[in-house]
C-alpha positions as CSV (number, residue, x, y, z in Angstrom):
1,M,-23.2,10.4,-7.7
2,T,-20.2,11.1,-5.4
3,G,-20.4,7.6,-4.0
4,A,-20.3,6.1,-7.5
5,F,-17.2,8.2,-8.3
6,A,-15.6,7.1,-5.1
7,R,-16.2,3.5,-5.8
8,M,-14.9,3.9,-9.4
9,E,-11.8,5.6,-8.0
10,T,-11.3,2.7,-5.5
11,I,-11.6,0.2,-8.3
12,I,-9.2,2.1,-10.6
13,A,-6.7,2.5,-7.7
14,S,-6.9,-1.2,-6.8
15,T,-6.4,-2.2,-10.4
16,L,-3.4,0.0,-10.8
17,N,-1.9,-1.3,-7.6
18,V,-2.4,-4.9,-8.8
19,L,-0.9,-4.2,-12.2
20,A,2.1,-2.5,-10.5
21,V,2.7,-5.5,-8.2
22,V,2.2,-8.1,-11.0
23,S,4.5,-6.3,-13.5
24,S,7.1,-5.8,-10.8
25,A,7.0,-9.5,-9.9
26,V,7.3,-10.4,-13.6
27,V,10.3,-8.2,-14.2
28,V,12.1,-9.4,-11.1
29,G,11.2,-13.1,-11.6
30,L,12.1,-13.2,-15.3
31,M,15.3,-11.3,-14.7
32,A,16.3,-13.6,-11.9
33,F,15.5,-16.6,-14.1
34,L,17.4,-15.1,-17.0
35,V,20.5,-14.6,-14.8
36,M,20.2,-18.1,-13.2
37,A,19.7,-19.8,-16.6
38,R,22.6,-18.0,-18.2
39,Y,25.2,-18.2,-15.4
40,V,24.1,-21.2,-13.3
41,L,22.6,-23.5,-15.9
42,E,24.7,-22.1,-18.8
43,M,21.8,-22.0,-21.2
44,S,20.4,-19.2,-23.2
45,V,16.7,-18.6,-23.1
46,V,15.4,-17.0,-26.3
47,G,12.8,-14.2,-26.0
48,L,13.0,-13.6,-22.2
49,H,14.2,-10.0,-22.8
50,E,11.1,-9.3,-24.8
51,L,8.8,-10.4,-21.9
52,I,10.9,-8.4,-19.4
53,M,10.7,-5.3,-21.7
54,L,6.9,-5.7,-21.9
55,A,6.5,-6.0,-18.2
56,A,8.9,-3.1,-17.6
57,V,7.1,-0.8,-19.9
58,M,3.8,-1.7,-18.2
59,L,5.5,-1.1,-14.8
60,Y,6.8,2.3,-15.8
61,M,3.5,3.4,-17.3
62,V,1.4,2.2,-14.4
63,G,3.8,3.9,-12.0
64,A,3.3,7.1,-13.9
65,V,-0.5,6.9,-13.5
66,I,-0.2,5.9,-9.8
67,A,2.1,8.9,-9.2
68,S,-0.4,11.2,-11.0
69,R,-3.3,9.7,-8.9
70,K,-1.4,10.4,-5.7
71,R,-0.3,13.8,-6.9
72,E,3.3,12.7,-6.5
73,H,4.4,13.3,-10.1
74,L,7.3,15.6,-10.7
75,T,6.8,18.7,-8.6
76,V,8.8,21.6,-7.2
77,D,7.9,21.3,-3.6
78,W,9.9,24.4,-2.5
79,V,7.6,26.7,-4.5
80,A,4.4,25.1,-3.2
81,S,5.7,25.1,0.4
82,Q,6.3,28.9,0.2
83,I,2.7,29.6,-0.6
84,T,0.6,30.0,2.5
85,D,-2.5,31.8,1.3
86,P,-5.1,29.2,0.4
87,R,-6.3,31.2,-2.7
88,R,-2.8,31.5,-4.1
89,K,-2.2,27.9,-3.4
90,A,-5.3,27.1,-5.4
91,W,-4.0,29.3,-8.3
92,H,-0.7,27.5,-8.1
93,D,-2.4,24.1,-8.2
94,L,-4.5,25.2,-11.1
95,L,-1.4,26.3,-13.0
96,I,0.3,22.9,-12.3
97,A,-2.8,21.0,-13.4
98,L,-3.2,23.0,-16.6
99,L,0.4,22.4,-17.5
100,T,-0.1,18.7,-16.7
101,V,-3.1,18.5,-19.0
102,V,-1.3,20.3,-21.8
103,I,1.7,18.1,-21.6
104,T,-0.4,14.9,-21.4
105,L,-2.3,16.1,-24.5
106,F,1.1,16.1,-26.3
107,F,1.8,12.6,-25.0
108,I,-1.7,11.4,-26.1
109,T,-1.1,12.8,-29.6
110,W,2.3,11.3,-29.8
111,A,1.1,7.9,-28.5
112,Y,-1.8,8.0,-31.0
113,Y,0.6,8.6,-34.0
114,M,3.0,6.0,-32.7
115,F,0.2,3.5,-32.3
116,T,-1.4,4.1,-35.7
117,W,2.1,4.0,-37.4
118,G,2.6,0.6,-35.7
119,M,-0.7,-0.6,-37.1
120,K,0.1,0.6,-40.6
121,R,3.6,-0.9,-40.5
122,P,3.3,-3.8,-38.2
123,Q,6.5,-4.9,-36.5
124,T,6.9,-7.6,-33.9
125,T,9.5,-8.8,-31.4
126,P,11.9,-11.3,-32.8
127,A,11.3,-14.3,-30.6
128,F,7.6,-14.3,-29.7
129,Q,6.3,-12.2,-32.5
130,I,4.6,-9.8,-30.0
131,P,3.3,-6.8,-31.9
132,L,5.1,-3.6,-30.9
133,W,1.8,-1.8,-30.5
134,V,1.3,-3.7,-27.3
135,P,3.9,-1.7,-25.3
136,Q,2.9,1.4,-27.3
137,L,-0.7,0.9,-26.1
138,A,0.6,1.0,-22.5
139,I,2.2,4.4,-23.2
140,G,-1.1,5.7,-24.6
141,L,-3.2,4.4,-21.8
142,A,-0.8,6.0,-19.3
143,A,-1.0,9.3,-21.1
144,V,-4.8,9.1,-21.0
145,G,-4.8,8.2,-17.3
146,C,-2.5,11.1,-16.4
147,F,-4.7,13.4,-18.5
148,C,-7.8,12.3,-16.5
149,Y,-6.0,12.9,-13.2
150,G,-4.9,16.3,-14.5
151,L,-8.5,17.2,-15.2
152,R,-9.4,16.0,-11.7
153,D,-6.8,18.4,-10.3
154,I,-8.1,21.3,-12.5
155,L,-11.6,20.7,-11.1
156,G,-10.3,20.5,-7.6
157,A,-8.4,23.8,-7.9
158,L,-11.3,25.5,-9.5
159,K,-13.6,24.3,-6.7
160,R,-11.2,25.7,-4.0
161,L,-11.0,29.0,-5.9
162,R,-14.8,29.3,-5.9
163,Q,-15.0,28.5,-2.2
164,G,-12.2,30.8,-1.1
């Protein structure tokens, strides 16, 4: 079973990395094209800001999940570096993971309400008529991803507490 989880984690990590690279390339490429079109070709391209916004939201949300996967999300390193006892370190990690799970539950709830509101009162972007629930869905998926990694961190801290 551990091998299956390791393979699944590798697939998820690779997918997140590809999404981050693709969304970064889209943001940079479209922004460069927008600037060149406006200032070099002196033409206005309608709807480009919408596509840049969608790619940027995806980039930010994928980045949040990647940071959570690598345990590089917002932390106070000074406190963690002062703890030398492995058991206290496990308690500290458990507290951080519990806080992460609670906060991501708030984000999941908020994203759910935002998504359902967007389905009841559909709105779209002006140029391409892209439903606004598309970027909202990225927020919800990021919240669920960070929640799952928070659960992983809880289980890891509990395992270390039982061992030590």
